[in-house]
VOBA-1610 file (N, C-alpha, C; in pm, whole numbers, padded with zeros to 5 digits, always signed):
BEGIN
Unk+09354+05819+12227Unk+09392+05839+12367Unk+09270+05861+12455Unk+09154+05883+12395Unk+09034+05914+12473Unk+08996+05797+12562Unk+08948+05826+12680Unk+08888+05723+12764Unk+08745+05705+12717Unk+08665+05633+12795Unk+08527+05610+12755Unk+08455+05741+12734Unk+08353+05743+12647Unk+08285+05869+12614Unk+08221+05932+12735Unk+08209+06064+12735Unk+08153+06133+12851Unk+08009+06093+12876Unk+07978+06071+13001Unk+07842+06039+13042Unk+07832+06067+13190Unk+07712+06071+13241Unk+07696+06100+13382Unk+07659+05975+13459Unk+07692+05976+13589Unk+07657+05866+13678Unk+07563+05918+13786Unk+07492+05826+13848Unk+07399+05861+13957Unk+07301+05968+13912Unk+07246+05953+13792Unk+07165+06057+13733Unk+07018+06017+13731Unk+06927+06105+13776Unk+06786+06076+13757Unk+06759+06061+13609Unk+06694+05954+13569Unk+06679+05923+13428Unk+06561+05993+13364Unk+06461+06031+13440Unk+06340+06086+13381Unk+06342+06238+13383Unk+06356+06298+13264Unk+06354+06444+13256Unk+06221+06495+13202Unk+06123+06404+13186Unk+05992+06446+13135Unk+05906+06492+13251Unk+05942+06605+13310Unk+05872+06655+13427Unk+05830+06799+13402Unk+05734+06842+13481Unk+05687+06979+13470Unk+05763+07065+13570Unk+05828+07169+13521Unk+05909+07255+13605Unk+05834+07384+13633Unk+05824+07418+13761Unk+05761+07544+13799Unk+05870+07651+13809Unk+05860+07753+13722Unk+05958+07861+13722Unk+05885+07993+13705Unk+05818+08039+13811Unk+05736+08160+13798Unk+05815+08284+13761Unk+05942+08290+13800Unk+06024+08408+13767Unk+06093+08393+13632Unk+06106+08271+13586Unk+06177+08248+13460Unk+06325+08282+13470Unk+06380+08276+13592Unk+06518+08319+13614Unk+06593+08216+13700Unk+06713+08183+13656Unk+06805+08104+13736Unk+06925+08190+13771Unk+06991+08158+13881Unk+07111+08230+13922Unk+07232+08139+13907Unk+07342+08195+13859Unk+07471+08126+13863Unk+07564+08211+13948Unk+07603+08157+14063Unk+07679+08233+14162Unk+07819+08176+14178Unk+07916+08265+14187Unk+08054+08228+14218Unk+08091+08291+14350Unk+08162+08216+14436Unk+08218+08280+14555Unk+08341+08360+14511Unk+08364+08472+14579Unk+08466+08568+14535Unk+08609+08519+14555Unk+08627+08406+14626Unk+08763+08360+14655Unk+08814+08256+14557Unk+08740+08225+14451Unk+08790+08125+14358Unk+08905+08183+14276Unk+08996+08095+14236Unk+09117+08136+14165Unk+09083+08171+14020Unk+09169+08252+13957Unk+09145+08286+13816Unk+09128+08164+13726Unk+09208+08058+13751Unk+09197+07940+13666Unk+09062+07871+13688Unk+09011+07875+13813Unk+08878+07820+13839Unk+08772+07905+13769Unk+08797+08034+13758Unk+08705+08121+13687Unk+08699+08082+13539Unk+08815+08043+13482Unk+08816+08004+13342Unk+08734+07878+13320Unk+08750+07781+13408Unk+08666+07662+13401Unk+08520+07701+13416Unk+08493+07791+13511Unk+08357+07836+13536Unk+08296+07906+13416Unk+08377+07981+13341Unk+08325+08049+13223Unk+08280+07948+13117Unk+08358+07841+13101Unk+08319+07736+13006Unk+08188+07671+13050Unk+08178+07643+13180Unk+08055+07586+13234Unk+07939+07683+13214Unk+07966+07810+13241Unk+07862+07913+13233Unk+07804+07922+13092Unk+07889+07924+12991Unk+07841+07936+12853Unk+07748+07821+12817Unk+07788+07700+12855Unk+07704+07583+12824Unk+07574+07586+12903Unk+07581+07628+13031Unk+07461+07633+13114Unk+07361+07735+13062Unk+07409+07852+13023Unk+07320+07956+12971Unk+07251+07908+12844Unk+07324+07839+12759Unk+07266+07790+12633Unk+07150+07694+12659Unk+07169+07600+12752Unk+07063+07503+12783Unk+06946+07572+12851Unk+06974+07666+12943Unk+06867+07737+13012Unk+06780+07813+12912Unk+06844+07878+12817Unk+06769+07955+12718Unk+06681+07864+12633Unk+06726+07742+12609Unk+06643+07647+12534Unk+06516+07613+12609Unk+06519+07628+12741Unk+06402+07604+12824Unk+06328+07734+12856Unk+06365+07843+12788Unk+06297+07971+12809Unk+06333+08039+12939Unk+06449+08006+12995Unk+06491+08062+13124Unk+06612+08152+13106Unk+06615+08263+13179Unk+06729+08352+13182Unk+06822+08312+13297Unk+06950+08340+13281Unk+07048+08313+13387Unk+07112+08445+13429Unk+07096+08479+13558Unk+07162+08597+13613Unk+07290+08552+13683Unk+07400+08619+13652Unk+07531+08578+13701Unk+07582+08680+13800Unk+07631+08632+13914Unk+07681+08723+14018Unk+07781+08650+14106Unk+07855+08726+14184Unk+07948+08668+14280Unk+07913+08716+14420Unk+07960+08643+14519Unk+07935+08682+14658Unk+08048+08629+14745Unk+08073+08696+14854Unk+08172+08650+14950Unk+08116+08530+15026Unk+08200+08429+15056Unk+08151+08316+15136Unk+08093+08358+15271Unk+08136+08475+15321Unk+08081+08525+15447Unk+07949+08598+15426Unk+07915+08627+15301Unk+07789+08694+15271Unk+07809+08842+15244Unk+07699+08907+15206Unk+07567+08849+15185Unk+07551+08795+15043Unk+07442+08724+15022Unk+07406+08682+14887Unk+07359+08803+14807Unk+07363+08795+14674Unk+07309+08905+14594Unk+07163+08933+14627Unk+07123+09058+14617Unk+06987+09098+14655Unk+06880+09021+14580Unk+06901+08995+14450Unk+06795+08928+14375Unk+06775+08784+14421Unk+06877+08726+14484Unk+06861+08591+14543Unk+06793+08603+14678Unk+06838+08698+14760Unk+06778+08718+14892Unk+06630+08754+14882Unk+06594+08826+14777Unk+06455+08870+14760Unk+06367+08766+14692Unk+06424+08648+14667Unk+06343+08540+14610Unk+06303+08561+14466Unk+06389+08629+14388Unk+06357+08659+14249Unk+06414+08556+14152Unk+06451+08439+14203Unk+06505+08332+14119Unk+06431+08202+14149Unk+06435+08111+14052Unk+06368+07982+14068Unk+06464+07870+14104Unk+06592+07891+14084Unk+06692+07791+14116Unk+06830+07852+14106Unk+06929+07785+14167Unk+07063+07843+14179Unk+07170+07739+14146Unk+07269+07780+14065Unk+07394+07708+14048Unk+07501+07781+14127Unk+07588+07707+14196Unk+07693+07770+14276Unk+07826+07703+14247Unk+07931+07784+14235Unk+08068+07733+14225Unk+08153+07807+14326Unk+08228+07733+14407Unk+08319+07798+14500Unk+08325+07732+14636Unk+08370+07807+14735Unk+08394+07756+14869Unk+08265+07740+14948Unk+08277+07669+15060Unk+08163+07653+15151Unk+08130+07788+15212Unk+08008+07836+15195Unk+07972+07967+15252Unk+07935+07956+15400Unk+07904+08069+15459Unk+07867+08073+15601Unk+07737+07999+15625Unk+07713+07965+15752Unk+07590+07893+15787Unk+07466+07974+15752Unk+07474+08105+15766Unk+07359+08190+15733Unk+07324+08179+15585Unk+07426+08181+15499Unk+07402+08168+15355Unk+07350+08028+15323Unk+07408+07928+15384Unk+07363+07790+15360Unk+07215+07776+15395Unk+07174+07829+15509Unk+07034+07817+15550Unk+06942+07885+15450Unk+06987+07995+15391Unk+06904+08062+15290Unk+06899+07979+15162Unk+07014+07927+15120Unk+07018+07849+14997Unk+06936+07721+15008Unk+06925+07667+15128Unk+06848+07544+15147Unk+06701+07562+15114Unk+06655+07687+15108Unk+06516+07714+15073Unk+06493+07717+14922Unk+06601+07699+14846Unk+06593+07706+14701Unk+06645+07577+14639Unk+06602+07544+14517Unk+06668+07435+14445Unk+06811+07478+14411Unk+06909+07399+14451Unk+07049+07436+14434Unk+07126+07319+14374Unk+07213+07350+14279Unk+07309+07254+14227Unk+07448+07315+14239Unk+07537+07242+14307Unk+07675+07287+14324Unk+07756+07238+14206Unk+07852+07319+14161Unk+07936+07285+14047Unk+08075+07244+14093Unk+08126+07138+14033Unk+08260+07087+14062Unk+08267+07033+14205Unk+08387+07014+14255Unk+08405+06943+14382Unk+08429+07035+14500Unk+08479+07155+14473Unk+08509+07249+14581Unk+08382+07286+14657Unk+08396+07307+14787Unk+08280+07344+14867Unk+08186+07228+14893Unk+08242+07112+14924Unk+08160+06992+14940Unk+08058+07009+15052Unk+07941+06951+15031Unk+07837+06950+15132Unk+07747+06830+15105Unk+07656+06803+15196Unk+07566+06688+15180Unk+07421+06729+15166Unk+07396+06858+15140Unk+07257+06903+15133Unk+07216+06947+14994Unk+07310+06971+14905Unk+07276+07021+14771Unk+07314+06918+14665Unk+07241+06916+14554Unk+07280+06836+14439Unk+07412+06890+14385Unk+07481+06806+14309Unk+07614+06845+14261Unk+07639+06781+14126Unk+07710+06855+14039Unk+07760+06800+13913Unk+07910+06825+13910Unk+07987+06719+13894Unk+08132+06729+13909Unk+08202+06626+13821Unk+08332+06644+13800Unk+08408+06537+13733Unk+08413+06414+13822Unk+08431+06298+13762Unk+08450+06176+13839Unk+08598+06168+13875Unk+08633+06227+13988Unk+08774+06240+14023Unk+08841+06107+14054Unk+08768+06013+14111Unk+08826+05881+14136Unk+08856+05811+14004Unk+08768+05824+13909Unk+08793+05766+13778Unk+08914+05832+13712Unk+08927+05963+13726Unk+09041+06035+13668Unk+09172+05980+13721Unk+09182+05964+13853Unk+09304+05911+13912Unk+09336+05772+13861Unk+09232+05689+13850Unk+09251+05551+13803Unk+09297+05549+13657Unk+09230+05626+13572Unk+09263+05628+13429Unk+09405+05680+13407Unk+09444+05782+13482Unk+09578+05837+13465Unk+09686+05737+13505Unk+09662+05664+13611Unk+09759+05563+13654Unk+09767+05451+13550Unk+09653+05403+13504Unk+09651+05297+13403Unk+09726+05342+13277Unk+09707+05467+13241Unk+09772+05519+13119Unk+09924+05515+13133Unk+09975+05558+13248Unk+10120+05556+13268Unk+10173+05412+13267Unk+10105+05323+13337Unk+10152+05185+13346Unk+10145+05115+13211Unk+10037+05139+13137Unk+10024+05078+13005Unk+10132+05125+12909Unk+10187+05244+12935Unk+10294+05295+12851Unk+10433+05260+12906Unk+10435+05165+12998Unk+10562+05108+13043Unk+10630+05177+13159Unk+10564+05274+13221Unk+10627+05347+13331Unk+10613+05269+13462Unk+10726+05250+13530Unk+10726+05182+13659Unk+10786+05269+13770Unk+10845+05379+13731Unk+10894+05478+13828Unk+10804+05601+13814Unk+10700+05606+13899Unk+10598+05709+13881Unk+10579+05790+14009Unk+10538+05915+13990Unk+10516+06006+14103Unk+10385+06081+14081Unk+10334+06136+14189Unk+10208+06211+14185Unk+10222+06335+14272Unk+10192+06451+14213Unk+10191+06577+14288Unk+10047+06604+14330Unk+10027+06626+14459Unk+09891+06649+14509Unk+09895+06744+14627Unk+09781+06757+14693Unk+09769+06841+14813Unk+09692+06763+14919Unk+09712+06799+15045Unk+09639+06734+15152Unk+09489+06761+15137Unk+09408+06670+15192Unk+09263+06685+15179Unk+09214+06810+15252Unk+09124+06880+15186Unk+09050+06989+15250Unk+08919+07004+15175Unk+08823+07073+15235Unk+08695+07092+15168Unk+08708+07183+15047Unk+08819+07258+15038Unk+08841+07343+14922Unk+08911+07270+14808Unk+08984+07163+14840Unk+09056+07090+14735Unk+09033+06940+14744Unk+08910+06894+14757Unk+08887+06749+14768Unk+08920+06675+14640Unk+08909+06742+14526Unk+08935+06674+14398Unk+09078+06622+14392Unk+09174+06701+14442Unk+09314+06660+14437Unk+09334+06532+14517Unk+09275+06529+14635Unk+09288+06412+14722Unk+09223+06290+14658Unk+09105+06307+14602Unk+09033+06194+14542Unk+09111+06137+14424Unk+09167+06224+14341Unk+09243+06176+14225Unk+09368+06102+14270Unk+09437+06156+14369Unk+09559+06091+14418Unk+09528+05958+14485Unk+09418+05952+14560Unk+09381+05827+14628Unk+09352+05717+14527Unk+09279+05750+14421Unk+09249+05650+14318Unk+09375+05610+14243Unk+09464+05706+14219Unk+09592+05679+14154Unk+09671+05578+14236Unk+09674+05597+14368Unk+09748+05507+14457Unk+09688+05367+14456Unk+09555+05356+14459Unk+09491+05224+14459Unk+09522+05149+14330Unk+09519+05219+14219Unk+09547+05156+14091Unk+09692+05108+14085Unk+09785+05192+14128Unk+09926+05154+14127Unk+09951+05033+14217Unk+09886+05032+14333Unk+09901+04920+14426Unk+09850+04790+14364Unk+09741+04800+14288Unk+09685+04682+14220Unk+09786+04623+14123Unk+09865+04709+14059Unk+09966+04663+13963Unk+10101+04634+14029Unk+10111+04658+14159Unk+10238+04636+14227Unk+10344+04737+14193Unk+10301+04858+14156Unk+10394+04963+14117Unk+10400+05068+14229Unk+10515+05098+14284Unk+10524+05200+14391Unk+10502+05341+14335Unk+10444+05427+14419Unk+10420+05565+14380Unk+10489+05658+14480Unk+10558+05756+14432Unk+10616+05860+14517Unk+10520+05979+14516Unk+10467+06013+14633Unk+10373+06125+14643Unk+10447+06250+14690Unk+10423+06358+14620Unk+10481+06487+14655Unk+10367+06579+14697Unk+10354+06600+14827Unk+10245+06681+14881Unk+10286+06828+14881Unk+10220+06904+14795Unk+10253+07045+14784Unk+10225+07121+14913Unk+10136+07070+14996Unk+10099+07139+15119Unk+10220+07164+15208Unk+10318+07074+15203Unk+10436+07088+15289Unk+10522+07207+15251Unk+10496+07267+15132Unk+10574+07382+15088Unk+10506+07516+15119Unk+10391+07512+15186Unk+10313+07635+15201Unk+10374+07735+15299Unk+10478+07694+15373Unk+10545+07789+15461Unk+10641+07879+15385Unk+10662+07848+15258Unk+10756+07924+15176Unk+10681+08020+15084Unk+10746+08126+15039Unk+10681+08219+14947Unk+10633+08146+14821Unk+10522+08192+14763Unk+10467+08124+14645Unk+10568+08103+14533Unk+10657+08200+14512Unk+10752+08189+14401Unk+10858+08082+14426Unk+10871+08035+14553Unk+10970+07932+14585Unk+10910+07792+14588Unk+10778+07782+14600Unk+10717+07651+14623Unk+10740+07556+14508Unk+10717+07604+14385Unk+10732+07513+14271Unk+10878+07475+14250Unk+10971+07562+14290Unk+11113+07529+14279Unk+11147+07416+14375Unk+11100+07427+14498Unk+11127+07323+14598Unk+11061+07192+14558Unk+10941+07202+14502Unk+10869+07081+14459Unk+10946+07011+14346Unk+10995+07089+14251Unk+11073+07031+14140Unk+11201+06967+14192Unk+11266+07032+14288Unk+11389+06976+14343Unk+11363+06845+14415Unk+11251+06835+14486Unk+11216+06709+14552Unk+11192+06599+14449Unk+11125+06633+14340Unk+11099+06535+14236Unk+11229+06486+14172Unk+11317+06579+14139Unk+11442+06543+14072Unk+11539+06469+14164Unk+11519+06482+14295Unk+11607+06413+14390Unk+11570+06266+14408Unk+11453+06225+14359Unk+11411+06086+14374Unk+11500+05994+14293Unk+11538+05882+14353Unk+11621+05782+14286Unk+11556+05644+14301Unk+11548+05570+14191Unk+11585+05608+14055Unk+11496+05720+14003Unk+11538+05782+13895Unk+11464+05895+13841Unk+11324+05853+13795Unk+11229+05942+13817Unk+11092+05915+13774Unk+11081+05929+13622Unk+11001+05843+13562Unk+10975+05854+13417Unk+10832+05896+13389Unk+10743+05885+13489Unk+10603+05924+13472Unk+10557+06008+13588Unk+10480+06114+13560Unk+10432+06204+13664Unk+10287+06242+13638Unk+10205+06231+13741Unk+10067+06278+13736Unk+10056+06398+13828Unk+10023+06515+13771Unk+10002+06636+13851Unk+09853+06645+13879Unk+09813+06605+14000Unk+09670+06594+14033Unk+09610+06726+14076Unk+09695+06826+14104Unk+09641+06955+14149Unk+09666+07061+14042Unk+09656+07188+14080Unk+09667+07297+13981Unk+09807+07354+13969Unk+09905+07287+14029Unk+10043+07335+14023Unk+10108+07280+13896Unk+10060+07325+13781Unk+10101+07267+13654Unk+10207+07353+13585Unk+10169+07472+13541Unk+10258+07553+13458Unk+10389+07588+13529Unk+10379+07630+13656Unk+10500+07672+13728Unk+10594+07555+13750Unk+10539+07438+13784Unk+10623+07321+13807Unk+10689+07276+13677Unk+10611+07268+13570Unk+10666+07222+13443Unk+10772+07320+13392Unk+10749+07450+13410Unk+10848+07549+13370Unk+10979+07528+13443Unk+10972+07501+13573Unk+11094+07479+13652Unk+11166+07353+13606Unk+11091+07249+13576Unk+11152+07123+13530Unk+11226+07144+13397Unk+11166+07218+13306Unk+11232+07243+13178Unk+11357+07328+13196Unk+11351+07421+13291Unk+11470+07503+13321Unk+11583+07417+13377Unk+11547+07307+13441Unk+11648+07215+13496Unk+11697+07116+13391Unk+11652+07132+13267Unk+11701+07046+13159Unk+11618+06921+13135Unk+11505+06908+13202Unk+11420+06791+13181Unk+11343+06807+13050Unk+11351+06706+12964Unk+11280+06707+12837Unk+11143+06644+12858Unk+11040+06728+12862Unk+10905+06680+12887Unk+10859+06596+12768Unk+10809+06477+12797Unk+10767+06386+12693Unk+10876+06287+12654Unk+11000+06315+12696Unk+11111+06223+12669Unk+11171+06172+12801Unk+11231+06266+12878Unk+11284+06226+13008Unk+11172+06199+13108Unk+11064+06276+13095Unk+10955+06266+13192Unk+10821+06281+13119Unk+10738+06178+13131Unk+10605+06177+13071Unk+10508+06235+13174Unk+10436+06340+13140Unk+10352+06411+13237Unk+10206+06408+13195Unk+10120+06374+13291Unk+09975+06390+13277Unk+09934+06502+13371Unk+09867+06603+13320Unk+09827+06715+13405Unk+09677+06740+13393Unk+09622+06794+13498Unk+09481+06829+13499Unk+09468+06973+13548Unk+09381+07047+13486Unk+09288+07012+13379Unk+09334+07081+13252Unk+09255+07076+13145Unk+09300+07136+13020Unk+09317+07288+13035Unk+09237+07350+13124Unk+09250+07494+13146Unk+09386+07528+13206Unk+09441+07438+13291Unk+09573+07461+13348Unk+09681+07444+13241Unk+09660+07347+13152Unk+09760+07319+13050Unk+09772+07434+12951Unk+09670+07517+12938Unk+09677+07632+12849Unk+09789+07727+12890Unk+09827+07723+13017Unk+09931+07813+13067Unk+10071+07766+13031Unk+10083+07644+12981Unk+10213+07588+12947Unk+10249+07619+12802Unk+10375+07604+12770Unk+10420+07625+12632Unk+10351+07525+12539Unk+10298+07570+12426Unk+10233+07479+12332Unk+10331+07380+12269Unk+10460+07404+12284Unk+10559+07313+12226Unk+10580+07189+12311Unk+10537+07193+12436Unk+10556+07078+12525Unk+10459+06966+12489Unk+10507+06843+12503Unk+10423+06726+12477Unk+10370+06674+12610Unk+10246+06705+12639Unk+10181+06665+12763Unk+10060+06579+12732Unk+10015+06506+12833Unk+09883+06442+12827Unk+09795+06518+12925Unk+09675+06551+12882Unk+09590+06643+12956Unk+09458+06575+12993Unk+09412+06600+13115Unk+09279+06557+13157Unk+09178+06662+13113Unk+09083+06621+13033Unk+08973+06708+12993Unk+08850+06667+13073Unk+08806+06755+13163Unk+08693+06721+13250Unk+08558+06748+13184Unk+08558+06792+13059Unk+08435+06821+12986Unk+08351+06927+13060Unk+08410+07045+13075Unk+08340+07152+13146Unk+08209+07188+13077Unk+08205+07177+12944Unk+08081+07209+12873Unk+07970+07113+12912Unk+08004+06984+12923Unk+07903+06885+12962Unk+07860+06908+13105Unk+07953+06946+13192Unk+07917+06977+13330Unk+07815+07090+13333Unk+07836+07194+13251Unk+07740+07305+13246Unk+07603+07261+13200Unk+07599+07180+13094Unk+07469+07134+13043Unk+07398+07045+13143Unk+07474+06952+13203Unk+07412+06860+13298Unk+07369+06931+13427Unk+07440+07039+13463Unk+07403+07115+13582Unk+07265+07177+13566Unk+07237+07233+13447Unk+07105+07290+13424Unk+06999+07180+13425Unk+07027+07068+13361Unk+06930+06957+13361Unk+06901+06909+13503Unk+07008+06901+13585Unk+06988+06858+13723Unk+06910+06962+13802Unk+06936+07090+13776Unk+06863+07195+13846Unk+06714+07191+13808Unk+06685+07169+13682Unk+06545+07158+13640Unk+06479+07038+13710Unk+06553+06928+13720Unk+06499+06811+13791Unk+06471+06844+13937Unk+06564+06913+14001Unk+06544+06948+14143Unk+06430+07047+14160Unk+06413+07138+14066Unk+06301+07232+14073Unk+06167+07159+14066Unk+06164+07048+13994Unk+06041+06969+13983Unk+06028+06866+14095Unk+06135+06844+14170Unk+06134+06743+14278Unk+06196+06803+14404Unk+06144+06915+14446Unk+06201+06986+14560Unk+06195+06904+14688Unk+06100+06814+14698Unk+06085+06736+14821Unk+06163+06606+14818Unk+06231+06575+14709Unk+06313+06454+14705Unk+06422+06465+14811Unk+06430+06370+14904Unk+06513+06388+15023Unk+06663+06373+14999Unk+06705+06299+14898Unk+06846+06265+14884Unk+06914+06355+14782Unk+07025+06413+14822Unk+07103+06494+14729Unk+07163+06403+14622Unk+07158+06449+14500Unk+07206+06372+14385Unk+07342+06425+14343Unk+07434+06333+14313Unk+07565+06372+14261Unk+07583+06309+14124Unk+07597+06393+14022Unk+07628+06346+13888Unk+07780+06354+13869Unk+07838+06243+13834Unk+07983+06240+13809Unk+08006+06223+13660Unk+08074+06318+13601Unk+08093+06321+13457Unk+08226+06257+13420Unk+08221+06166+13323Unk+08343+06103+13275Unk+08437+06207+13214Unk+08566+06191+13241Unk+08668+06273+13177Unk+08734+06193+13066Unk+08829+06254+12999Unk+08907+06184+12897Unk+09049+06239+12898Unk+09141+06162+12843Unk+09279+06206+12827Unk+09299+06248+12683Unk+09363+06363+12663Unk+09391+06410+12529Unk+09538+06450+12518Unk+09591+06441+12399Unk+09728+06481+12372Unk+09734+06633+12359Unk+09835+06696+12418Unk+09843+06842+12416Unk+09854+06896+12274Unk+09920+06824+12186Unk+09932+06870+12048Unk+09795+06868+11980Unk+09715+06765+12008Unk+09578+06761+11957Unk+09497+06877+12013Unk+09514+06902+12142Unk+09439+07009+12208Unk+09477+07145+12153Unk+09607+07169+12134Unk+09651+07300+12087Unk+09606+07330+11945Unk+09583+07227+11865Unk+09533+07249+11729Unk+09391+07302+11730Unk+09316+07272+11838Unk+09175+07309+11845Unk+09154+07442+11916Unk+09260+07495+11981Unk+09244+07618+12061Unk+09325+07731+12002
//
């Protein structure tokens, strides 16, 4: 079920450079508003990043900060040689300070055009998920997503690619925008979303959940008598979200290779530390893969 093997795109090829790191310290920063599930992805990235940094004789200091500021003192005082960041777009004051340092942003949230970035290839994910459903004979397909925002661009990118792929095959897609349910209490949103999905006629046989509304939506569908994997074939992203679902369910899961993102983020940061004057921000897009939930649960 795997897609093509993980690799990066738009990557500087030459890593044989001399890195100046007088402090021997890198920072990994999280904004305080990221969700617990994003923290879990971040922890996987963090473990891989620390391992690679240590191989280069560098320590990684980990801290969080509010998007409004301030940054941690050790960053403000210039006690680091480079910074990894995961989270929302911070204030202009913080951005101006970070611009003085080599910075690599993690994942897609908090998009900007001034820092290097390592992220999943979200357009590829949407395309691969659509192809997978169509190749398995599904012609009544739906996609759960959210409206575009700088905090959730990945959802939009995946859904957009999913739509283009379906259009290429002449297969209609029913889009369910979770944003339209935000006027309702959180505990009601997934119920309303499930009801909208089940009201579609003819009934959907394939569903791609492009956002993080996985466990609650799937739980509601099973409560309504839907047999996941039989009545409805579901692809969900990411594997960290799927951990919240019952291990008995048969799902297809997007694995964004968080470990590879962590390793490549350190490599990209080292490159930026050696090429601080390179004018163009670099974006590495990491290939994802599809895995069977039963295969995944055996390994976790």
